[in-house]
Structures are given as structure tokens and as C-alpha cells.
C-alpha positions, 0 to 999 in steps of 0.5 A: 500500500502506497504511503501517503503525502500531501496532494500533488506532491509526488508529481512536483519531485517528477516534475522538477526532477524530469526538468533537470536534463531540459535546463541543461544541468545534468549529465547522464543521471548526475542530479536528483530533487526532492519534496518533503511532507513535513506534517507526514514526517515524508520525503519524496526524492528520485530513486538512484541511477535512473535514467530521466527518459525512463523515470516516472511517478512510480519510481519516486522513492518516500523516506521516512525523515525522522531516520532515513527508512524507506518506506515506499517504493520498489527502488534505491532512493538516491545516493544523496539521500542522507544530506537531503535528509539533513537539510531538511532536520537542519532548516526547517524553511526548506520544503525541496532540495536539488543536488546537480553536477552543473560545470560552472558551479562544479568548477568553483566547488572544485576550486573550492571557491565561494561565488562571489556577489559580483552583480544584481543577477546574483543579488536578485536571488542571494543575498551573499556570496554562494558559500564553498564548504571545507573539505570533508575530513577522512573520518567523514568520508568514512563514516555516514559519508552522505550525511555528513557532506549535509552537515559540513553546509548546515554548520557552515551556514547555521541558521534557518534565516542564512540558508534563507538567505542564501538557498545555495551552497557548495560542498568542496570538491563535489558540487552544488545543493540547492533548496527553497520553499518547495521541490521546484523552487529548490530546482530553480534556485539550482537553475539561478546557482549555474546562470551565477556562477558562469557569469562570475567565471566570465566576469573573473576572466576579464578583471579582478572584479569587486562587487557593486556598492551594497546598497544596489546589492541590498535594493535588488534583493529587497526588490524580490524578498521581504516585506517590501518586496514589489517584483513581479504580479500573482501568478507571474511566469515572466520575467523583467 
């Protein structure tokens, strides 16, 4: 018998996973999205290694938030499941998590560099740099590696407020994790993370760039976030 999660969650998670290759964020099966139902204490995630072109809603795996036990699904969940679970446990604002190996964000992660705030495109979404974690220790890699991957992100961000203001992180030598209020929003943040990483690489290749004035960056962030936000319209699908 299928374990019940809130209506629409499984479809939302499926759609977000199927979008990963469509928007150019994945090679082969290198990426996954999950979505959480906090009232049920469960989250839904992509199974490990299933090609996107074969993925259906019946392949999705439901995992218990408390202990990581699989409670529904015939396949093994993503190998990154414990990282997702760690982020959900630490930050109550998170409703969805996305992990990819997108080229430009991974380049920063492999260089162990933050993605700096070099302009308003970055500041529209992220209220600060997208930070890169320290390297995991030998002990963290040897035992509970995937959960410890989440722990280094949590230890770096420290607060739920920071997770809301900068809904992305780079794991050193690995790649980006992003999150948001929903699975779809976490995917959007992954798309933006990759875009600003590419823009930053181009900018840094031209000059040793410095960030714009803080008041300009703050104006762009608060224009889209918080009580004084004025960007967009109800049900708006357009940019600008």
C-alpha cells in the first residue's frame, strides 16, 4: 500500500527531476530533487541511477524524515538521500532540495571558492556569496559520508535565516546543493546558481572584479524578498 504524502508532492518531485536535463543541469543521471511533507514526516526523492528518460512517478522513493528509512518504493533512493535528510532536519524553512553536477558551479566547488556577488543578477536571489564548504575529513568520508556532506553545509550556514537568504551551497570538490520552499523552487535556485557561476567566471576572466556598492545589491535583494518586495505579479511567469 502506498504511503500517503500531501496531494501533488510526488508529481511536483517528478516534474522537477525531469526538468534537470531539460535545463542543462545534468549529464547522464547526475542530479536529483526531493520534496518534503513535514506534517507526514516524509520526503520523496528520485531513485538512484534511473535515467531521466525512463523516470516515472512510480519510481519515486518515499523516505522517513526521522531516520531515513524507506517506507514506499521498490528501488533504492538516491545516494544523496542522507544529505537531503540532513538539510531538512536542520532548516525548517526548506521544502525541497536539488543537487546537480552543473559545470560552472562544480568548477567553483572544485576550486574550493565561493561564488562571489559581482552584480545584481546574483543579488536578485542570493543575499551574499554562495559559499563553499571546507573539505570533509577522512573520518567524515569513512562513516556516514552522505549525511556528513549535509552536516558541513549546515555547520557553514548555521541558521535557518541564512539558509533562506542564500538558498545554495557548494560542497568542496563535489558540487552545488540548492533548496527552497518547494521542490520546484529548489530547482529554480539550482538553475540560478549555475547561471551566476557562469557569469562570475566570465567576469573574473576579464578583471579582478570587485562587487558593486552594497546599497545597490541590497536594493535588488529586497525588491524580490521580504516585506517590501515589489517584483512580479500574482501567477506571473515572465521576467523583468
